[in-house]
N, C-alpha and C positions, 0 to 999 in steps of 0.2 A: 788901208784899212785893214785891221786885224783878221787873221784866220779865223773860221768858226771851228771849235775842236770839240771831238766825241772820242771818249775812251771807251772801247769793247772791252767787257771783262767779264769773268766768272768768279762769283764768292769765293772758292776755294783756292784761287790761284795765286801763289805767292808773289809771281812776277807782276800781277797785277797789282797787288797790295803795294809792292815798291814803287809801282809809277803813281799810284795814288797818293801815297805819302809824299813824293815829291812835288807833286800838284799841291798838295796842301801847303807843304813847306814854302814853294815859291808864290803861294796865294794866287794861282791862276783860276780863269773860269774855264772847265773843262767839263762838259755834259759826261756823266758816266752811263753806259750803257750795259747794263746786264743781261746778256745774252741767254741766259736761262731763265729770266723773269719775262721775255717780249720774244716772241718767235719771230717777229718781224724785224728785229736788230739783228738775230742770227741768219736769218735770210738775206737779209741785207749785206752782211759780213761774208756769208758765203759766193753771193753772186758777184762781189767785188773781188774777192780773192781766191775764190774755189776753194777754200778750207774754212775752217772754223776755229783755230788756234788763238788764243788771245795773249796777252794784251796786244790790241791794234789800235793807234790812234789814227782817227779819220780827219783829215785837216782839209777843211771847204774855203776855198776863197772863189772870187767872182772868176778866175781864171781856171782853176783848176779844182778836182776831187782828190784827194791824194790819200792812200790808207799805208801807214807804216805801221810794220811789225817789229819785233824785239824791243824788249825793254830797255835796254842799255840805249839803243837807238833814238827811242822815244824819249827818254830821261836829259839824252844830250841835247836834242831837239829843244825840249822844253826849256832847259838851262840858256838857249839862244835866244828866246822871248824875253828876258829880264835883264840880258846883259845888256 
């Protein structure tokens, strides 16, 4: 089963736009969660990582719920999903 993906972002974050552009280019289905627009998403991010820096990709499978920070790491991971 494919993982469920959610990207935590803010509108003014250049690194977030870099990752979102990659998502679009690769044609992946990723839920975008704006932590400025939804307090629950911000709280979820903080509770999981004890910080609120973005972008962070949440990768949910039956076995685990993983939070991946760092735009380059996220893009590298996303590229593995289409190769």
